[in-house]
N, C-alpha and C positions, 0 to 999 in steps of 0.2 A: 450321275450322267443321265440315267433313264428319266429322272424327274425333269431336268432341264430340256431334254429332247421332247418330252410330252408337252411341256409348257410352250416350247417353240412351235410345235405343231398346232397347238390351240390358238396361239397368237396369229399364225399364218391363216388359219381357218377363219377367225373373227375378222381379220383385216380384209380377207377376200370377200366376205359377205358385205362388209361396209362399202368397199369400193364398187362392188357389183351393184349395190342398191343406189349408188350415186352415178352409175353409168360410166364409171372409170375404173381402170385397174392399175395398180402400182407397177413400176418397172420390175421390182423384185419378183412379182407374181408371174412374170414371163419365164422365170427359171423353174426348173422342176423342183419338187419338194426335196428330193435327194441332194440336189446341188445347194439349196439353201441351208440344209442341215449340215452338210459337209463344211461349208464356209463358216457357219456358226461355231462348229466344233473346233475348227482351226484357230479361231479367234480366242476362245476361252481356254484352250489346252495349254497347260504348263507342265513340262516334264518333271517327274519326281527327282529327288536327289539320286536315287538309285540309277535311274535312266541316264542322268547327266554324267555320272561317274563312269558307267559302262560304255557310253558312247565316246567319252573323252579318251578312255583307254583304247578303244578301237581305232580312233583317229590318231592317237599317239604312237601306236604300234601296229600299223596296217599290214606288215609282213608276217606278223605272228598271230594276230587275232583274226579269225575267219568271219565271224558275224556276231551280232548282238540281237537278242529278242527277249520278249516277255514270255516266260514259261514257268509252269508250276507255281503261279502266283508270286513270281519274283523276276527281276531283271537278271539276265544271264548272258555270258559271252562264251564263245567257243574258241578255246586255245589248244592247238595241237591235238585236236580230237577229243578234248575233255571240256565238259560244260562247267563253268565256274559261276556260282550264284552270288549276288550282291550280299545277301545274308547280313543286313545291317552294317555294311561296310567291311565285313570280314573276308570276303572273297574266298568262298569255300567250294570245293568240288562236291558233287552230290553225295558221295559216300562219307563225307565228313559233316554233313548238316546236322546230324544227331548230336554232335559235340559242340554246337555253336556257342554254348555258354563258357567253354574253355578258352575262348579267344577274345582279344580286344579288337576294336575296329582298326583298319589300316589308316594311315595318315593321308586322307584325301581332303584337300582344303582348297579354297579359292586364293591362289597366289596373288599378291599385290604387285602391281606394276611399279609403284614407287614406294620407297621407304616412308612410312607415315611420320609426321612431325612428332618429335619426342615430347611426351607429356608425363610429368612426374606423377606416378601412381599415388592416389590418396590412401588414407589409412585402411579404408574398406577394401580397396583393390589389393593393397599389400597383404592383408589377412587372407584374401582369396588366393593370391599367388603362393603364400606360405602354406596354405592348406593343400593346394595342388602339388606343391613340391614334396610335402610330407607324405601325401598319399602315393605319389610316384615312387618314393623310396620304400614305403611299406608294401605297396602292391604294384610292383613293376609291370608294365604292359607286356602281354604275351600275344603277339600278333601271329596269325597263321602265315607260315612261310610258303604254302603250297603254290599259290598263284605266281609269285615272283620267282620261286625255284624253277617252275616250268617255263616262265617267260624267258628267263636267261639261261635255261638248261644247266642249272648249277644247284643240284640237290644236296651236294656234299663237297667237302674240300677237294677231293680228287676230280670231280666233274668241273668244279669252278676253275681249277688249275688248268684244265684243257681249254677253257674258253678265253683265257686272258693272254695278252701280249704286252711286252715291255717296249715302250716308245720313248722319245724325248719330247718334252713339252716345255717350252720357254727355256730350253737348254738343259733340262734336268730329266733324268729317267723316271718313269712312272709306269706302273703296270695296271692295265685297264681291260675291260671286256672288248673283244675284237669288234663287236657291233657298234661301238661308239668311236672307233678310230677316226672315221671320216669327220664326224661332227666336231671332235676335239681339234682336228687339224684346222677346221674352219674357225673355231674359237681362237686358236693360236694366231691365225692370220689376222683376225680383227684386232687382237691385242697388240701385235707387233706393228700394225699400221697406225694404231692409235699412239703407240710409243714414239713413232717417228714424228708425229705432229704435236705431241704433248710431253713436255719435260717431266711432269709429275708421274705420268704413266711409265715413262722410260726409267725413272728413278725407282718406281715400284718393281718393275721387271728385274732391275739390277739387284734389288734387295732380296729377291727370292733365294732361299737357302736350299730347300728340298720340297719334294712332293710325296704325299702318301696316297696311294690308290688302293689296289686290291689287297684285302686282308680278310681271311675267313674268320669272322667273329660276330658277336652280338653287339647291339648298341650298348654303350657303357651303362652298367647298373640296371639292365633290363633282361628280359627273356626273349627279346625280339631280334631277328636277323638284321644286321646292319647292311646298308646298301653298299658299303665297302666290300662286303662278302661276295657281291656279284661283279665287282670291278666297275661300278658305274658311279662311284663317288670319289672325289679328289679333295684332299686337304692341301692347301698351298701355304707353306710355312716360311715366313721371312726370317732373316738373320736375327731380327729383334722385333718384338711387339711394341717397343717404345713405352713400356710401362703400362700398356693398356690391356684390357681383358679381351679374350677371343672366344672363350667357351664357358657357358653358364655353369657347368658342373665344376670346372676348375675354379671359377670365381667363387662358387659357393663354399669352398674350403676356407676362404678368407673373409667372405661377407655372407652372412645368412640371408641378407636382403639383396641378393644378386640382381633382382629385377629393378632395383633402384639405380643401377649403373647406367648412366645416360650414354647416348651415342658418343659423346666426347670422351668417355672413359673406355670405349670399345675400339678395338683394332678393326678398321674397315679398308678393304682394297679400294682403289679408285673406282668411281662410278662407271667409267668406260669399260673397265674389266668386268664388272658385274653385268653390264648390259650385253657384252659380247657373249658371256656364258648363257644368259637368258635368251638371247636371240636364237640360239641353237638347241634349246630344250633343257637347259640346266636351271635348277633353282638354287638360290643362295641362302645359306643358313643364317645370315645376318637379319633376315626378315622374320625369323621365328621368335616366338616368346622365349623358348629355350634356345637362346641364340648360340650360333656356332659360326663365327664370322670368317673363318678360314676354309669353310666347307662348301663345296658345290656338288650337286648330284643330278644325274640325268633323270628328270621326271617330266616329260612332255605333257603327260595327262594332267598334271597339277597346273601347269601354265595354261593349258586349254580351259580348265575349270575356271581360271581367273580371267578368261577372255583374251589371253595372249597366245596367239597361234605361232608356234616356232617356225622359223624360216624354212626348215626342211619339210614342213607339212603344208606349205602354201601352194 
């Protein structure tokens, strides 16, 4: 940055001499040097991934996160009086930074607005997916729970139990964190309205058998806390999957090349249902490589990273 600033000052100086010698000054020269430099820095500035993630979190959870700033050579946010540092995506409090190598990065990614067209993986991609799957089995990710534990005030089973409420969603009981009760009711309203106008959506609503929400546990076959443990994830289970696959891990028990299962071989809720959840801050597991098509979780920051601002944040 110092190099570009010095270069800009030099260009301004030379330009000034040239126009002065010609008896004319450029319009930009009427600005102060500070104004010109400020405008130039705004044009060339691109936020780092760390800043993008931290600002997306602050926008996604404005009632919990107090502020975001660059401190101690890293981007950090203040949550309930504790500074959390980006730490390569690990989101660690200051007193845990010495143990950074013990944790994997949190899943912050740019969520896709539309499901991309299915393309059969070639042999090279297949080997890469196989290697990723084997590595995951042999070295399951261990993500730091500290930030999300504090965000949802659920550091253990007892605390989480105090934070959740049982409601009815699409006619079925489900237990979720009390802070997402309102957005869930808005999602339900959208789905029911869509059902009244679309026979396919209503048929899907009628097919729902049960819902699974809060459950204090880790993600299957990992050492990382599941978002079900906070009560912000819901699995919508139909009476039948129609012979299709819904979860990559279950599918891998029958097919070692689970990544080759096309969309036609996967169970998908109707598009209107997916869009209703996304509208209010939920991501759908059907857009993940490690697909989980019955799964929705409240992650407004991930939608924001993908350029999708949830309705409740507009």
